[in-house]
MIDOSE-1310 file (N, C-alpha, C; in nm, 2 decimals, decimal comma, always signed):
residues 305
mayf	+8,09/-9,93/+10,44/+8,03/-9,89/+10,56/+8,06/-9,74/+10,59; +8,18/-9,68/+10,56/+8,21/-9,55/+10,59/+8,10/-9,46/+10,50; +8,11/-9,50/+10,37/+7,98/-9,43/+10,28/+7,86/-9,44/+10,31; +7,84/-9,56/+10,35/+7,67/-9,58/+10,40/+7,65/-9,51/+10,53
lqql	+7,76/-9,48/+10,61/+7,74/-9,40/+10,73/+7,71/-9,24/+10,69; +7,79/-9,20/+10,61/+7,76/-9,06/+10,55/+7,66/-9,02/+10,49; +7,60/-9,12/+10,39/+7,46/-9,11/+10,33/+7,35/-9,12/+10,45; +7,37/-9,20/+10,54/+7,27/-9,20/+10,68/+7,26/-9,06/+10,71
ingl	+7,36/-8,98/+10,76/+7,38/-8,87/+10,81/+7,33/-8,77/+10,74; +7,35/-8,78/+10,58/+7,29/-8,67/+10,50/+7,15/-8,69/+10,49; +7,10/-8,81/+10,51/+6,95/-8,85/+10,47/+6,88/-8,81/+10,61; +6,93/-8,86/+10,72/+6,85/-8,78/+10,85/+6,83/-8,63/+10,85
tlga	+6,94/-8,57/+10,79/+6,95/-8,40/+10,79/+6,84/-8,36/+10,70; +6,84/-8,41/+10,58/+6,72/-8,40/+10,49/+6,58/-8,44/+10,53; +6,58/-8,55/+10,59/+6,46/-8,58/+10,64/+6,39/-8,49/+10,74; +6,49/-8,45/+10,82/+6,45/-8,34/+10,94/+6,37/-8,23/+10,89
vygl	+6,44/-8,17/+10,77/+6,36/-8,08/+10,72/+6,24/-8,11/+10,62; +6,21/-8,20/+10,56/+6,09/-8,24/+10,51/+6,00/-8,27/+10,63; +6,06/-8,32/+10,72/+5,96/-8,36/+10,82/+5,89/-8,22/+10,90; +5,94/-8,12/+10,92/+5,90/-7,98/+10,97/+5,82/-7,93/+10,88
iaig	+5,84/-7,95/+10,75/+5,75/-7,89/+10,65/+5,61/-7,97/+10,63; +5,63/-8,11/+10,67/+5,51/-8,22/+10,66/+5,44/-8,18/+10,78; +5,49/-8,15/+10,88/+5,39/-8,10/+11,03/+5,32/-8,00/+10,98; +5,35/-7,90/+10,93/+5,26/-7,80/+10,87/+5,16/-7,86/+10,80
ytmv	+5,18/-7,94/+10,71/+5,06/-8,01/+10,62/+4,94/-8,08/+10,69; +5,01/-8,16/+10,78/+4,91/-8,24/+10,86/+4,84/-8,18/+10,95; +4,90/-8,08/+11,02/+4,83/-8,00/+11,13/+4,69/-7,94/+11,07; +4,72/-7,84/+10,96/+4,59/-7,80/+10,89/+4,51/-7,91/+10,84
ygii	+4,53/-8,00/+10,78/+4,45/-8,10/+10,74/+4,38/-8,16/+10,85; +4,47/-8,20/+10,96/+4,38/-8,25/+11,07/+4,28/-8,17/+11,17; +4,27/-8,03/+11,13/+4,15/-7,98/+11,18/+4,05/-7,91/+11,09; +4,10/-7,88/+10,95/+3,98/-7,84/+10,87/+3,99/-7,93/+10,74
gmin	+4,06/-8,02/+10,73/+4,05/-8,11/+10,65/+4,08/-8,08/+10,49; +4,15/-7,99/+10,48/+4,22/-7,92/+10,38/+4,37/-7,92/+10,34; +4,43/-7,96/+10,22/+4,57/-7,97/+10,20/+4,60/-7,80/+10,14; +4,68/-7,78/+10,24/+4,75/-7,64/+10,23/+4,85/-7,63/+10,09
fahg	+4,82/-7,63/+9,99/+4,91/-7,66/+9,89/+5,02/-7,54/+9,87; +4,98/-7,40/+9,92/+5,06/-7,31/+9,96/+5,16/-7,31/+10,04; +5,19/-7,43/+10,11/+5,26/-7,44/+10,24/+5,40/-7,45/+10,19; +5,45/-7,50/+10,07/+5,56/-7,50/+10,01/+5,62/-7,38/+10,00
eiym	+5,55/-7,28/+9,93/+5,57/-7,14/+9,91/+5,60/-7,06/+10,04; +5,50/-7,09/+10,16/+5,56/-7,04/+10,28/+5,70/-7,07/+10,31; +5,72/-7,21/+10,29/+5,87/-7,24/+10,31/+5,99/-7,17/+10,23; +5,93/-7,16/+10,12/+6,02/-7,05/+10,02/+6,04/-6,92/+10,07
igaf	+5,93/-6,87/+10,13/+5,93/-6,71/+10,17/+6,04/-6,74/+10,31; +6,03/-6,83/+10,38/+6,09/-6,83/+10,51/+6,26/-6,84/+10,46; +6,29/-6,88/+10,35/+6,44/-6,90/+10,30/+6,47/-6,77/+10,26; +6,36/-6,71/+10,18/+6,39/-6,57/+10,13/+6,42/-6,48/+10,24
vtvi	+6,35/-6,47/+10,33/+6,36/-6,37/+10,43/+6,48/-6,42/+10,51; +6,54/-6,53/+10,53/+6,68/-6,56/+10,59/+6,78/-6,49/+10,51; +6,76/-6,50/+10,38/+6,87/-6,47/+10,27/+6,88/-6,30/+10,31; +6,76/-6,25/+10,29/+6,75/-6,09/+10,33/+6,79/-6,05/+10,46
scvv	+6,78/-6,13/+10,57/+6,84/-6,09/+10,70/+6,97/-6,11/+10,71; +7,02/-6,20/+10,65/+7,18/-6,23/+10,65/+7,24/-6,13/+10,58; +7,20/-6,06/+10,46/+7,25/-5,98/+10,41/+7,26/-5,82/+10,48; +7,14/-5,80/+10,56/+7,12/-5,69/+10,63/+7,23/-5,68/+10,74
lglg	+7,23/-5,80/+10,80/+7,32/-5,82/+10,93/+7,48/-5,86/+10,89; +7,50/-5,84/+10,75/+7,63/-5,87/+10,72/+7,67/-6,02/+10,73; +7,60/-6,10/+10,75/+7,63/-6,24/+10,77/+7,70/-6,27/+10,91; +7,68/-6,19/+10,99/+7,76/-6,21/+11,11/+7,73/-6,11/+11,21
gsgh	+7,65/-6,01/+11,17/+7,61/-5,92/+11,29/+7,73/-5,84/+11,35; +7,75/-5,83/+11,45/+7,87/-5,76/+11,52/+7,98/-5,86/+11,54; +7,98/-5,98/+11,47/+8,09/-6,07/+11,47/+8,05/-6,19/+11,54; +7,96/-6,20/+11,63/+7,91/-6,33/+11,69/+7,80/-6,39/+11,58
aiga	+7,85/-6,52/+11,53/+7,77/-6,56/+11,43/+7,65/-6,63/+11,49; +7,68/-6,71/+11,62/+7,54/-6,76/+11,66/+7,45/-6,64/+11,71; +7,46/-6,54/+11,78/+7,37/-6,41/+11,79/+7,31/-6,37/+11,65; +7,38/-6,37/+11,56/+7,32/-6,32/+11,42/+7,24/-6,42/+11,39
lliv	+7,28/-6,55/+11,38/+7,17/-6,66/+11,33/+7,06/-6,66/+11,43; +7,05/-6,65/+11,55/+6,93/-6,63/+11,62/+6,85/-6,51/+11,58; +6,92/-6,41/+11,56/+6,83/-6,29/+11,51/+6,78/-6,33/+11,38; +6,85/-6,38/+11,28/+6,78/-6,43/+11,15/+6,66/-6,52/+11,16
llvs	+6,71/-6,62/+11,25/+6,58/-6,73/+11,27/+6,47/-6,65/+11,31; +6,47/-6,57/+11,41/+6,37/-6,48/+11,48/+6,29/-6,41/+11,38; +6,35/-6,31/+11,28/+6,30/-6,24/+11,18/+6,22/-6,33/+11,09; +6,30/-6,44/+11,04/+6,24/-6,53/+10,96/+6,12/-6,62/+11,02
vlit	+6,11/-6,63/+11,12/+5,99/-6,70/+11,19/+5,87/-6,59/+11,19; +5,91/-6,48/+11,25/+5,81/-6,36/+11,28/+5,73/-6,34/+11,13; +5,83/-6,28/+11,04/+5,74/-6,27/+10,90/+5,68/-6,37/+10,83; +5,75/-6,49/+10,84/+5,68/-6,61/+10,75/+5,53/-6,61/+10,83
slyg	+5,55/-6,63/+10,95/+5,41/-6,64/+11,04/+5,32/-6,58/+10,97; +5,36/-6,42/+10,98/+5,25/-6,32/+10,91/+5,19/-6,36/+10,77; +5,29/-6,41/+10,71/+5,25/-6,47/+10,57/+5,16/-6,58/+10,58; +5,17/-6,68/+10,69/+5,10/-6,79/+10,69/+4,97/-6,74/+10,74
wtve	+4,95/-6,64/+10,83/+4,83/-6,59/+10,88/+4,73/-6,52/+10,77; +4,82/-6,44/+10,68/+4,73/-6,39/+10,57/+4,68/-6,47/+10,47; +4,77/-6,57/+10,44/+4,72/-6,69/+10,36/+4,59/-6,75/+10,39; +4,58/-6,78/+10,53/+4,44/-6,84/+10,59/+4,33/-6,74/+10,55
rvay	+4,35/-6,61/+10,62/+4,26/-6,53/+10,56/+4,20/-6,48/+10,45; +4,29/-6,49/+10,37/+4,26/-6,44/+10,24/+4,20/-6,56/+10,15; +4,29/-6,69/+10,16/+4,24/-6,79/+10,06/+4,17/-6,90/+10,10; +4,14/-6,92/+10,22/+4,09/-7,04/+10,27/+3,96/-7,00/+10,38
rrlr	+3,95/-6,88/+10,46/+3,86/-6,87/+10,56/+3,71/-6,88/+10,49; +3,70/-6,79/+10,38/+3,58/-6,78/+10,31/+3,52/-6,90/+10,26; +3,61/-7,01/+10,22/+3,57/-7,11/+10,17/+3,58/-7,25/+10,23; +3,59/-7,20/+10,36/+3,60/-7,34/+10,45/+3,48/-7,42/+10,45
nstr	+3,36/-7,36/+10,42/+3,23/-7,43/+10,44/+3,17/-7,49/+10,28; +3,27/-7,44/+10,20/+3,21/-7,49/+10,06/+3,24/-7,60/+10,03; +3,22/-7,65/+9,88/+3,29/-7,78/+9,85/+3,42/-7,79/+9,86; +3,48/-7,90/+9,86/+3,62/-7,95/+9,88/+3,70/-7,91/+9,74
lapl	+3,65/-7,88/+9,64/+3,70/-7,84/+9,50/+3,76/-7,70/+9,53; +3,67/-7,61/+9,59/+3,69/-7,46/+9,59/+3,82/-7,44/+9,66; +3,84/-7,48/+9,77/+3,98/-7,45/+9,88/+4,10/-7,52/+9,80; +4,05/-7,63/+9,74/+4,19/-7,68/+9,66/+4,23/-7,61/+9,55
isai	+4,14/-7,54/+9,47/+4,18/-7,43/+9,36/+4,24/-7,32/+9,43; +4,19/-7,28/+9,53/+4,23/-7,15/+9,60/+4,37/-7,17/+9,65; +4,39/-7,28/+9,71/+4,55/-7,33/+9,75/+4,63/-7,31/+9,62; +4,59/-7,40/+9,52/+4,68/-7,39/+9,41/+4,70/-7,27/+9,33
gmsv	+4,61/-7,17/+9,36/+4,61/-7,03/+9,31/+4,73/-6,95/+9,39; +4,68/-6,96/+9,52/+4,78/-6,90/+9,63/+4,92/-6,94/+9,59; +4,94/-7,07/+9,56/+5,09/-7,10/+9,55/+5,15/-7,03/+9,43; +5,06/-7,05/+9,31/+5,11/-6,98/+9,20/+5,16/-6,82/+9,24
llqn	+5,06/-6,79/+9,27/+5,05/-6,63/+9,34/+5,17/-6,61/+9,40; +5,21/-6,68/+9,51/+5,34/-6,65/+9,59/+5,46/-6,68/+9,50; +5,45/-6,78/+9,43/+5,60/-6,80/+9,34/+5,61/-6,68/+9,27; +5,53/-6,62/+9,19/+5,55/-6,51/+9,09/+5,55/-6,40/+9,17
yvql	+5,50/-6,35/+9,29/+5,50/-6,26/+9,38/+5,66/-6,24/+9,41; +5,74/-6,35/+9,46/+5,87/-6,35/+9,51/+5,95/-6,32/+9,39; +5,89/-6,38/+9,25/+6,02/-6,38/+9,13/+6,00/-6,22/+9,11; +5,89/-6,16/+9,12/+5,90/-6,00/+9,09/+5,98/-5,95/+9,17
lqga	+5,95/-5,97/+9,31/+6,01/-5,88/+9,40/+6,17/-5,93/+9,39; +6,22/-6,06/+9,40/+6,37/-6,07/+9,42/+6,42/-6,12/+9,29; +6,34/-6,14/+9,18/+6,41/-6,14/+9,05/+6,43/-6,33/+9,03; +6,44/-6,38/+8,90/+6,45/-6,53/+8,88/+6,59/-6,58/+8,91
rvkt	+6,69/-6,50/+8,95/+6,81/-6,57/+8,98/+6,82/-6,62/+9,11; +6,91/-6,71/+9,10/+6,91/-6,79/+9,26/+6,98/-6,69/+9,35; +6,98/-6,69/+9,49/+7,05/-6,61/+9,55/+7,13/-6,70/+9,67; +7,24/-6,63/+9,66/+7,33/-6,71/+9,76/+7,37/-6,66/+9,92
vapv	+7,40/-6,74/+9,98/+7,45/-6,70/+10,11/+7,58/-6,76/+10,15; +7,67/-6,70/+10,19/+7,80/-6,73/+10,23/+7,79/-6,82/+10,36; +7,89/-6,91/+10,34/+7,87/-7,03/+10,51/+7,89/-6,93/+10,61; +7,80/-6,94/+10,73/+7,79/-6,87/+10,84/+7,88/-6,95/+10,96
lqga	+7,80/-7,07/+10,95/+7,85/-7,18/+11,05/+7,92/-7,28/+11,01; +8,06/-7,31/+11,01/+8,12/-7,42/+10,98/+8,20/-7,49/+11,08; +8,26/-7,61/+11,03/+8,32/-7,70/+11,11/+8,24/-7,83/+11,13; +8,33/-7,93/+11,15/+8,27/-8,06/+11,18/+8,33/-8,19/+11,28
felm	+8,29/-8,27/+11,30/+8,34/-8,37/+11,38/+8,36/-8,46/+11,28; +8,48/-8,51/+11,30/+8,51/-8,64/+11,21/+8,51/-8,78/+11,28; +8,43/-8,85/+11,20/+8,38/-8,98/+11,30/+8,45/-9,08/+11,23; +8,50/-9,10/+11,12/+8,57/-9,22/+11,08/+8,65/-9,17/+10,95
krdd	+8,76/-9,24/+10,92/+8,85/-9,20/+10,80/+8,90/-9,36/+10,74; +8,90/-9,34/+10,61/+8,94/-9,46/+10,53/+9,05/-9,47/+10,50; +9,10/-9,56/+10,45/+9,26/-9,58/+10,41/+9,29/-9,49/+10,29; +9,17/-9,50/+10,18/+9,17/-9,42/+10,07/+9,14/-9,26/+10,10
gfvv	+9,13/-9,24/+10,21/+9,12/-9,08/+10,25/+8,98/-9,04/+10,26; +8,88/-9,10/+10,23/+8,73/-9,06/+10,24/+8,70/-9,06/+10,40; +8,65/-8,93/+10,43/+8,63/-8,92/+10,56/+8,46/-8,90/+10,59; +8,43/-8,95/+10,69/+8,29/-8,95/+10,73/+8,28/-8,84/+10,86
sisy	+8,19/-8,76/+10,81/+8,21/-8,63/+10,92/+8,05/-8,59/+10,93; +8,03/-8,52/+11,03/+7,89/-8,46/+11,08/+7,92/-8,31/+11,13; +7,85/-8,23/+11,03/+7,87/-8,07/+11,05/+7,81/-8,04/+11,18; +7,86/-7,93/+11,22/+7,80/-7,86/+11,33/+7,64/-7,82/+11,31
lqii	+7,64/-7,81/+11,16/+7,52/-7,74/+11,13/+7,40/-7,85/+11,10; +7,47/-7,98/+11,05/+7,38/-8,10/+11,06/+7,34/-8,12/+11,20; +7,41/-8,14/+11,30/+7,37/-8,16/+11,44/+7,28/-8,03/+11,49; +7,30/-7,92/+11,46/+7,18/-7,84/+11,49/+7,05/-7,85/+11,42
ivvl	+7,06/-7,89/+11,29/+6,92/-7,92/+11,20/+6,88/-8,04/+11,30; +6,92/-8,13/+11,31/+6,86/-8,28/+11,38/+6,81/-8,23/+11,52; +6,91/-8,16/+11,59/+6,85/-8,15/+11,73/+6,74/-8,05/+11,74; +6,76/-7,94/+11,67/+6,64/-7,84/+11,66/+6,51/-7,87/+11,61
tmil	+6,50/-7,99/+11,52/+6,40/-8,05/+11,48/+6,33/-8,13/+11,60; +6,39/-8,22/+11,64/+6,36/-8,29/+11,75/+6,30/-8,20/+11,85; +6,35/-8,09/+11,90/+6,31/-7,98/+11,98/+6,15/-7,95/+11,96; +6,16/-7,90/+11,85/+6,04/-7,85/+11,77/+5,93/-7,95/+11,78
maav	+5,96/-8,07/+11,73/+5,85/-8,18/+11,73/+5,81/-8,21/+11,88; +5,89/-8,21/+11,96/+5,84/-8,24/+12,10/+5,77/-8,11/+12,14; +5,81/-7,97/+12,12/+5,74/-7,88/+12,15/+5,57/-7,86/+12,13; +5,57/-7,91/+11,97/+5,45/-7,92/+11,90/+5,38/-8,01/+11,98
tlli	+5,42/-8,12/+11,99/+5,36/-8,25/+12,07/+5,31/-8,20/+12,21; +5,40/-8,15/+12,29/+5,35/-8,07/+12,41/+5,22/-7,97/+12,39; +5,24/-7,87/+12,28/+5,14/-7,80/+12,25/+5,00/-7,84/+12,24; +5,00/-7,96/+12,14/+4,86/-8,03/+12,10/+4,80/-8,10/+12,23
hrtp	+4,90/-8,15/+12,32/+4,82/-8,25/+12,42/+4,82/-8,19/+12,55; +4,89/-8,06/+12,58/+4,92/-8,02/+12,70/+4,84/-7,88/+12,73; +4,82/-7,81/+12,64/+4,76/-7,66/+12,64/+4,63/-7,64/+12,59; +4,58/-7,52/+12,62/+4,44/-7,49/+12,60/+4,43/-7,48/+12,43
lgra	+4,53/-7,42/+12,38/+4,52/-7,42/+12,23/+4,51/-7,54/+12,16; +4,59/-7,66/+12,23/+4,60/-7,77/+12,17/+4,45/-7,84/+12,21; +4,42/-7,83/+12,33/+4,26/-7,89/+12,32/+4,17/-7,82/+12,23; +4,17/-7,70/+12,19/+4,08/-7,64/+12,12/+4,09/-7,67/+11,98
qrac	+4,22/-7,73/+11,95/+4,25/-7,76/+11,80/+4,20/-7,91/+11,79; +4,23/-8,03/+11,90/+4,17/-8,14/+11,88/+4,02/-8,13/+11,89; +3,95/-8,03/+11,96/+3,80/-8,00/+11,96/+3,74/-7,97/+11,80; +3,84/-7,88/+11,76/+3,79/-7,82/+11,62/+3,80/-7,93/+11,51
eqdk	+3,90/-8,03/+11,54/+3,93/-8,15/+11,45/+3,82/-8,24/+11,45; +3,75/-8,26/+11,55/+3,64/-8,37/+11,58/+3,52/-8,30/+11,52; +3,49/-8,18/+11,58/+3,36/-8,11/+11,55/+3,35/-7,99/+11,55; +3,37/-7,89/+11,45/+3,39/-7,75/+11,47/+3,28/-7,69/+11,50
imaa	+3,16/-7,74/+11,45/+3,03/-7,68/+11,52/+3,01/-7,68/+11,65; +3,03/-7,81/+11,70/+3,00/-7,83/+11,86/+3,14/-7,77/+11,95; +3,24/-7,74/+11,88/+3,36/-7,67/+11,95/+3,31/-7,51/+11,99; +3,24/-7,47/+11,86/+3,21/-7,33/+11,88/+3,10/-7,31/+11,96
lvgi	+2,99/-7,41/+11,97/+2,89/-7,42/+12,09/+2,94/-7,41/+12,23; +3,05/-7,46/+12,24/+3,12/-7,46/+12,39/+3,21/-7,35/+12,40; +3,20/-7,27/+12,33/+3,30/-7,15/+12,35/+3,42/-7,12/+12,29; +3,48/-7,20/+12,18/+3,58/-7,20/+12,14/+3,58/-7,13/+12,01
nvdr	+3,68/-7,01/+12,00/+3,69/-6,95/+11,90/+3,76/-7,01/+11,78; +3,69/-7,08/+11,67/+3,72/-7,14/+11,58/+3,79/-7,10/+11,48; +3,77/-6,95/+11,47/+3,85/-6,88/+11,33/+4,00/-6,86/+11,42; +3,98/-6,82/+11,55/+4,12/-6,81/+11,60/+4,20/-6,93/+11,60
tisa	+4,15/-7,04/+11,64/+4,21/-7,17/+11,65/+4,27/-7,20/+11,50; +4,22/-7,20/+11,39/+4,25/-7,22/+11,28/+4,36/-7,13/+11,22; +4,36/-6,99/+11,26/+4,45/-6,90/+11,21/+4,60/-6,91/+11,30; +4,56/-6,99/+11,44/+4,69/-7,01/+11,51/+4,75/-7,14/+11,45
tfvi	+4,67/-7,22/+11,42/+4,75/-7,36/+11,35/+4,81/-7,31/+11,21; +4,75/-7,23/+11,13/+4,83/-7,17/+11,00/+4,95/-7,11/+11,06; +4,95/-7,03/+11,18/+5,05/-6,95/+11,20/+5,19/-7,04/+11,26; +5,14/-7,14/+11,33/+5,23/-7,23/+11,38/+5,28/-7,33/+11,27
gaal	+5,20/-7,38/+11,17/+5,28/-7,44/+11,05/+5,37/-7,34/+10,97; +5,31/-7,23/+10,96/+5,42/-7,12/+10,87/+5,53/-7,10/+10,97; +5,54/-7,10/+11,10/+5,66/-7,08/+11,19/+5,76/-7,21/+11,17; +5,70/-7,34/+11,17/+5,78/-7,44/+11,14/+5,84/-7,45/+11,00
aava	+5,76/-7,40/+10,91/+5,81/-7,40/+10,77/+5,94/-7,28/+10,77; +5,93/-7,19/+10,85/+6,01/-7,08/+10,83/+6,15/-7,11/+10,87; +6,12/-7,22/+11,00/+6,24/-7,27/+11,04/+6,31/-7,39/+10,96; +6,26/-7,45/+10,88/+6,30/-7,52/+10,77/+6,35/-7,47/+10,64
gfmv	+6,30/-7,35/+10,64/+6,37/-7,25/+10,51/+6,49/-7,19/+10,57; +6,49/-7,14/+10,71/+6,60/-7,09/+10,75/+6,74/-7,21/+10,77; +6,68/-7,33/+10,81/+6,79/-7,47/+10,80/+6,85/-7,49/+10,67; +6,77/-7,49/+10,55/+6,80/-7,52/+10,43/+6,90/-7,42/+10,36
tmyy	+6,87/-7,29/+10,41/+6,95/-7,16/+10,36/+7,08/-7,18/+10,42; +7,10/-7,23/+10,53/+7,24/-7,21/+10,58/+7,28/-7,35/+10,55; +7,24/-7,45/+10,53/+7,30/-7,58/+10,48/+7,35/-7,57/+10,34; +7,24/-7,53/+10,24/+7,30/-7,52/+10,11/+7,35/-7,40/+10,06
gvvd	+7,32/-7,30/+10,12/+7,34/-7,16/+10,07/+7,29/-7,11/+9,97; +7,19/-7,16/+9,90/+7,11/-7,14/+9,76/+6,97/-7,14/+9,79; +6,91/-7,04/+9,74/+6,76/-7,03/+9,73/+6,70/-6,98/+9,59; +6,59/-7,02/+9,56/+6,52/-6,95/+9,45/+6,38/-6,94/+9,45
ffmg	+6,33/-6,88/+9,35/+6,17/-6,85/+9,38/+6,09/-7,00/+9,35; +6,15/-7,09/+9,29/+6,08/-7,22/+9,28/+6,09/-7,34/+9,37; +6,18/-7,30/+9,46/+6,23/-7,40/+9,55/+6,11/-7,47/+9,62; +6,01/-7,40/+9,66/+5,90/-7,41/+9,75/+5,83/-7,54/+9,70
flag	+5,83/-7,55/+9,55/+5,74/-7,64/+9,48/+5,78/-7,78/+9,51; +5,91/-7,81/+9,47/+5,93/-7,97/+9,49/+5,94/-7,99/+9,63; +5,98/-7,91/+9,72/+6,01/-7,94/+9,86/+5,87/-7,96/+9,93; +5,78/-7,87/+9,87/+5,63/-7,88/+9,95/+5,57/-8,01/+9,90
mkaf	+5,61/-8,08/+9,77/+5,54/-8,19/+9,71/+5,62/-8,30/+9,79; +5,74/-8,30/+9,83/+5,81/-8,40/+9,91/+5,74/-8,40/+10,04; +5,74/-8,27/+10,10/+5,66/-8,29/+10,23/+5,53/-8,35/+10,24; +5,45/-8,29/+10,14/+5,32/-8,36/+10,12/+5,30/-8,49/+10,11
taav	+5,42/-8,55/+10,03/+5,44/-8,69/+10,02/+5,48/-8,76/+10,14; +5,56/-8,68/+10,25/+5,62/-8,74/+10,38/+5,47/-8,73/+10,46; +5,39/-8,65/+10,45/+5,25/-8,64/+10,53/+5,18/-8,75/+10,49; +5,16/-8,78/+10,37/+5,07/-8,88/+10,32/+5,14/-9,01/+10,37
lggv	+5,26/-9,02/+10,37/+5,32/-9,15/+10,39/+5,33/-9,21/+10,54; +5,35/-9,11/+10,61/+5,32/-9,14/+10,75/+5,19/-9,15/+10,79; +5,09/-9,08/+10,71/+4,95/-9,08/+10,75/+4,89/-8,94/+10,79; +4,83/-8,86/+10,69/+4,80/-8,74/+10,69/+4,69/-8,70/+10,83
gslp	+4,74/-8,62/+10,92/+4,68/-8,61/+11,05/+4,75/-8,68/+11,15; +4,85/-8,71/+11,13/+4,96/-8,78/+11,26/+5,07/-8,70/+11,25; +5,10/-8,67/+11,37/+5,23/-8,57/+11,38/+5,36/-8,67/+11,39; +5,37/-8,78/+11,45/+5,48/-8,85/+11,44/+5,50/-8,91/+11,31
gaml	+5,38/-8,96/+11,23/+5,38/-8,98/+11,11/+5,42/-8,90/+11,03; +5,40/-8,79/+11,04/+5,44/-8,64/+10,94/+5,62/-8,67/+10,95; +5,67/-8,67/+11,06/+5,80/-8,66/+11,11/+5,87/-8,79/+11,06; +5,81/-8,91/+11,05/+5,86/-9,02/+11,04/+5,87/-9,04/+10,88
ggii	+5,77/-8,99/+10,80/+5,76/-8,99/+10,68/+5,86/-8,90/+10,61; +5,90/-8,77/+10,68/+5,99/-8,69/+10,63/+6,14/-8,77/+10,64; +6,16/-8,81/+10,74/+6,30/-8,88/+10,78/+6,30/-9,01/+10,65; +6,21/-9,08/+10,63/+6,20/-9,19/+10,53/+6,23/-9,15/+10,36
igli	+6,14/-9,03/+10,36/+6,19/-8,96/+10,21/+6,31/-8,90/+10,20; +6,37/-8,86/+10,34/+6,53/-8,80/+10,30/+6,62/-8,92/+10,30; +6,57/-9,02/+10,38/+6,69/-9,13/+10,35/+6,66/-9,22/+10,21; +6,53/-9,22/+10,16/+6,55/-9,27/+10,05/+6,63/-9,19/+9,93
esfw	+6,59/-9,07/+9,95/+6,67/-8,96/+9,85/+6,81/-8,97/+9,85; +6,85/-8,98/+9,99/+7,02/-8,98/+10,01/+7,05/-9,10/+9,94; +7,00/-9,23/+9,98/+7,07/-9,34/+9,94/+7,05/-9,36/+9,78; +6,95/-9,31/+9,74/+6,92/-9,33/+9,60/+7,01/-9,27/+9,51
agyv	+7,04/-9,14/+9,56/+7,14/-9,07/+9,50/+7,30/-9,10/+9,52; +7,33/-9,18/+9,65/+7,46/-9,21/+9,65/+7,48/-9,34/+9,57; +7,39/-9,43/+9,59/+7,40/-9,58/+9,54/+7,36/-9,59/+9,38; +7,25/-9,53/+9,33/+7,19/-9,59/+9,21/+7,23/-9,43/+9,11
naqy	+7,13/-9,34/+9,12/+7,15/-9,24/+9,04/+7,08/-9,11/+9,08; +7,17/-8,99/+9,09/+7,11/-8,88/+9,16/+6,97/-8,84/+9,05; +7,02/-8,84/+8,96/+6,91/-8,78/+8,87/+6,74/-8,82/+8,88; +6,76/-8,96/+8,93/+6,61/-9,02/+8,94/+6,59/-9,05/+9,07
kdva	+6,62/-8,95/+9,18/+6,59/-8,95/+9,30/+6,45/-8,93/+9,34; +6,40/-8,84/+9,29/+6,26/-8,81/+9,31/+6,16/-8,89/+9,25; +6,23/-8,96/+9,15/+6,12/-9,08/+9,08/+6,12/-9,19/+9,20; +6,24/-9,22/+9,26/+6,24/-9,33/+9,34/+6,14/-9,30/+9,47
vfgi	+6,14/-9,14/+9,51/+6,07/-9,12/+9,62/+5,92/-9,14/+9,59; +5,88/-9,09/+9,49/+5,71/-9,08/+9,45/+5,67/-9,24/+9,43; +5,78/-9,31/+9,36/+5,74/-9,46/+9,33/+5,73/-9,53/+9,45; +5,82/-9,52/+9,56/+5,81/-9,61/+9,66/+5,69/-9,56/+9,74
lilv	+5,64/-9,42/+9,74/+5,53/-9,39/+9,80/+5,40/-9,48/+9,75; +5,40/-9,46/+9,61/+5,29/-9,53/+9,54/+5,31/-9,69/+9,63; +5,39/-9,73/+9,61/+5,41/-9,89/+9,65/+5,35/-9,92/+9,80; +5,40/-9,80/+9,87/+5,34/-9,80/+10,03/+5,20/-9,79/+10,05
llvr	+5,13/-9,68/+9,96/+5,00/-9,65/+9,97/+4,91/-9,78/+9,91; +4,98/-9,86/+9,83/+4,90/-9,95/+9,77/+4,89/-10,07/+9,87; +4,98/-10,09/+9,98/+4,97/-10,18/+10,07/+4,89/-10,10/+10,22; +4,92/-9,98/+10,23/+4,85/-9,92/+10,34/+4,81/-9,76/+10,29
pngl	+4,67/-9,78/+10,24/+4,63/-9,66/+10,18/+4,63/-9,53/+10,27; +4,60/-9,57/+10,40/+4,61/-9,44/+10,49/+4,74/-9,40/+10,57; +4,84/-9,45/+10,51/+4,99/-9,45/+10,56/+5,04/-9,53/+10,68; +5,12/-9,48/+10,73/+5,20/-9,58/+10,83/+5,12/-9,58/+10,95
fgrp	+5,08/-9,43/+10,98/+4,99/-9,42/+11,11/+4,87/-9,36/+11,11; +4,83/-9,36/+10,97/+4,71/-9,30/+10,94/+4,58/-9,41/+10,99; +4,46/-9,32/+11,03/+4,34/-9,41/+11,06/+4,22/-9,40/+10,93; +4,17/-9,50/+10,92/+4,06/-9,46/+10,83/+3,96/-9,38/+10,89
eiek	+3,88/-9,31/+10,81/+3,82/-9,19/+10,87/+3,67/-9,27/+10,87; +3,59/-9,23/+10,98/+3,47/-9,30/+11,00/+3,37/-9,19/+10,98; +3,30/-9,23/+10,90/+3,19/-9,11/+10,86/+3,06/-9,14/+10,94; +3,03/-9,02/+11,00/+2,92/-9,03/+11,09/+2,80/-9,02/+11,01
v	+2,68/-9,12/+11,06/+2,55/-9,09/+10,99/+2,43/-9,07/+11,07
C-alpha cells in the first residue's frame, strides 16, 4: 500500500505536467482544427529559458528562493509566449485556409527547426539545475524503512496546475476572448462578419498555449533538474496522446488524459518494467480508441451540408 501510494503521488505529479501541455494542443485544434506538432518544442524552450534564468539569478537571486522562482517563472512565460506567437505567424497563418496536409508538414518542419535551433544555441549536452526548493511531508513509513512522502515541489505542481486549469476554463466561458474563441471554433467566417478579429483571437490562443507549456517546462526543470534539446519531442507526443485520449477539443478531457497517462507511466515503471512504460502508454491509447474513437470526452464532428 505504501509503494502504491508513492507511485500514485508521482503519477499525479507527472500527469499534471502532461495535462498542461495537452491543453495547448486541444485549444489550438478546437479553434483552427490543426495539431500544433511544434508545441512540444515550445515546452522545451520554456525549460531552457528556465535553466538560463536560474543561472542568471544564481539559483536563488538575493537569497529568497520563492522570489527567485517567481521571477524565473515570469521570464519563462513571457519569452516562451513570444515564441508561440512567432510560430503561429510564421508557420500557420498563411496556411490556415489551405489543405490539411500543408499545415501538418509545416508543423513538423517547425518542430525540427526549433530542435536544431536550440541544439545550435545551447549544445547537445544536457543542462542541469541544482535543487532550489527542497523539503517534503512524510505521509507514511514502513517497518523496512520505506518512506512515503510528497515534496513541497510536487504540491506546488499539482496546485498550480489546478489553478491554471480553472483560470483557462473561466477565460473560455466568462471573458470576451473566450467568447471570440468559441465563435471562431464554430465558424471563423461568420465570426469575422460579426466583428471578431479572427487573426488576433488565434494568435492569443497560441500565446496562451505557449504560456501553459512554459509553466510545464518550468515545473519539469525544477522537478527533475535536467533538460535537453530533444525533451520536447517525447513529452509532446505523450501530451498529444493525452489530448486524444481525453477527446481533442475538450479542456477537461485534456487534463484527465494527462493524468491518466502520468498514472499509467508511473505504475508501469514501478510494477512492471520502466523501459517499456512508453509502450504501455501508447498501447493503452490504442485500446481506448478502439472502444471510443473520439476519446473519453470527445464528440463526433457533425459535417454541415
